[in-house]
Each structure stands twice: as structure tokens, then as C-alpha cells.
N, C-alpha and C positions, 0 to 999 in steps of 0.2 A: 699381505699387509694386515696389521691388527685393526680392529674396529676403531680404536682410539685415534688411529692415523688415517682412517678412511675418509676420502672426500666423497660426499654423497650428492646425488643429483638425479638426472633422468629427464626424459622428454616432457613429462607432466610438469615438473618443477620449472623447466625452461619455458614451456608454453604459458604457464600461469604468470611467470615473471615478465615475459614479453607483453602479455595482455595488460598487466598492471603498469608496466613501464610506459607503454604508449598512451594509456589513460592518464598517467601522471604528466607525460609530455604535453598532452592536449590541455590538461588543467593548468599546467605551469604557464602556458602561453597567455592565459587570461589574467594572471596575477599582476598586480601593480607593485613592482619592486622599488624600494628605496635602498640604495647600497652605499655604505660608508666604509672607507678604507682608513684604518688607523695604522696600517702597515704599508709597505711597498706593494703596489697593485700588481695586476696580472703580467705586466711587462717585465717583472723581475727576472734577472738573469740566472737565478738559482731555484732549485726545487724547494717546495714547502711541504710541511707536515700539518695538515688541517685536522682540528679537533671539533667534532660535530656531534650533537646529541642524537641518539638513535631515533627519537620520535619526530625529528625535524627534517628528515631526509628529502621530502618532496620539495620544500622551499630551497634547500641547499642545492639540490640538483638543478633547480631552475636558475640559480645564480652562478652555476659553475661554468657556464659557457665561455666567458672571456678567458678564464684560466685554462680550460681544456683545449680551446682553439689554438693557443700559443704553445702549449706544452702538454704531452700526454699525462693522464692522471689515472690512478687506480684507487679502488675502495676496498678496504678489508671487510670481507664477509665470512661468516662461519662456514665450517666444513659440512654442515647439515644440509638437508633438503631446503630448509628455509633460506640458507645462505645461497644455494643455487638459484632460488627464485629471485632473491635480491640482486645477485650478480647479473641475471638476465635483464632485470628491470633497469639497472644502472647502465647497461650496454646501450639502452635506448637513448640515453643522454650522452653517449660517446665516452663513457668511463669504463675502464677495465676493472678486473677484480683479482684479488689475492685471497685464497681460501684458507681460513684457519681462525682459531680463537684461543683464549686462555685454557679452555677445557679440552680442546682437540686440535692437534697440529700447531700448537702455539710456537714451538721453537722453529719449525719449518716456515711458518708464516712470517716470523721475525726476520729470518734470513732472506726470504723472498722480498719483503718490504725494503730491507736494506739495499738489496740489489736494484730495486726500482728507483730508489732515491739516488744511488750511485750512477744510475743510467740517466739521471736528470729528469725523472718523472715526479710529478706531484703525488702525494699519498694522502688519502682521507681515511681517518679512523673514527669510529663511534666508540668512545672510551667507556661508555656505560653498557655497551652491547657485548654479546648478542642476547643476554638474558638478565641484565641488570646486576645490582639494584639500579633503578632509574636515577640518573643525574649523579651517580658515583663514578668518578674517574678511576679506572683500573690501571694497574702499573705498566701495562705493555706500551702505552703511548709514551710515557715518560722514559721508559727504558730505551725505546727506539731513538728518541730525541737525544738521549745522553750518548748512545753508542755512535750515532751518525753525525752528531753536532749540527743537525738540521733544525732550524727554529720551528716551534709550534705556533701555528696561527689559530686562535680561537675563531671558529666559523659559527657565528651566532645568528639564529633565526627566530623571529617572533611574528606570529600571524595576528592580524587584527580580528579575523573571524575564521573559525575552523570547527570541524567535527572532531570528536575524540573517541577513539576506539577503546574497548574494554580489554586491552592487552597489558602485558606487564609494564610496558613503557608509556601507556596512555597515548598511543600513536596519534598524531595530529594530522588531519587532512584539511588544508586550507580550502575555504569555500571559493567558488569561482568569482573572479574579479575583486577579491579581497586585497587589502593592502598588506604588504610583507616587508618588515624591516630586516635587512641583512647587514650585519656588521662583521668585517674582517678585523679582528682585534689586534692589539699590539703584539709583536713577536715576543715569544717566551723562549729564552735561551737556557737550556738545561746543561749544567756543567758535566764534564766526563768524570768517570771514576768516583762516583758518589758512595759514601757510606750509607748504612741502612737508615739512620736518622735523617741525614741530608736528603736522601732519596724521598723519604716520606714528606718532608717539607716541600720539595718540588712538586710532588703529586698533589698535595693540598693546595699549593699555589694555583695550579691549573684548574683544579676543581672549584676554587673560590671565584676565579675569573669567569668560568662558565656559569656558575650558579648566579652570580651577580647580574648576568645578562637576562635572566628570566623575568617575565612579567610576574608581578607579585602573586597573582592568583595561581601561577604554575609551580611555585616553589614548594 
């Protein structure tokens, strides 16, 4: 297997991920969530494709319970060791993982995600991950929605109070007992068989919806 197709991991990455995951679970239990549904809620009879900013994963994992309890869900994580750590952390919230990104195993990941959706499972993608640019929606999310005809649900998270890391995505860790606004936005249906210009318009549409949800100071 070439290095470009290699899925990296190891016991250290898994151990770090498990530790971070259970810390996040404990933190999430203290958060005061307000959840708004602008789409059909967790009882929907069909799988959904969730679009979530990379730096809001703790709040999103905290709000994923009603969805994952009724239907299995997976998160797209990179094929790197960081992706293995994230996959282990998400497992603590009852979420599976598909490994790959635009830079490594992109085609294989797209096929695997399509199979997950066809099996009736929810899929969560951080469209600005795994390395940014921050808040820029990469094409993979829109391509998957177009191929599968599964609607995109903007998974929008804003913390009242948080710590911010000095990482590429300015990762946000909500402070214990802080208020968190969760919004599941309106469904975005991406047409099939798009031309290049039409595809870019759809990508920008998703990006604008996601950016409009940000607190003014985060933009």
C-alpha cells in the first residue's frame, strides 16, 4: 500500500483519543444545550448528511445523542494519526468513523461514505477539515450529496463561553456549564449531474449558510 493510501493509527493515537473522548463526554454532560430544528428531527425515516465545522466538534457530539440512538452514525476523519485519535474520541459518543480526506484516500472515503448512507446510516463531515482553510467548505461534502441525493443538514454550534486553542481551526472547547446553541438547519438538496459552474454555486451556497451561523466575533 502506498503512503498516500495508508491509514495511520496505533495504540498511542487510540489511547489519546479515548482519554480525550471521555473528557469530552464528561464536559458535554455539564453543557446547557438549546436545540432548534429547522429540518425534520431525529425521528426522520431517512439518513442525513450533516455539515459541521471542525472546531465545534465537542458541542456537536454532545447534541448527537438523539440522532445516533435511533440510527447509527459515522464521522469522516483523516487517514492520519490525528484522524485515528479523533475516531477513538468519537467512539466514546457512540459514533463510528470512516478514514480519509481530500489529500489521502479521498476516493476510497467517498465510496465508504456512500455505502454508509445506502445502509441507512447518518454521516457527519467537517467540510473545512482536516487542515483547513478554516470555515471554507471543501468540495467533497457537496459531491457526496450530489451523488447520493441525500440532503445536507447544516449542523450549527455556537458556545456562549469557551476556550480557544492555537490550532489551524482555532478549536473551541466550551467551558463547563456554559450555554450552547445548536441549530439543525434547513435541508440543502444538491442536484445530480452538476456542471463545474453549477457545482461551485452549490458549494458556495453551503458555505454561506454555514458562515451566516457564526457569531460575529468568530467570522
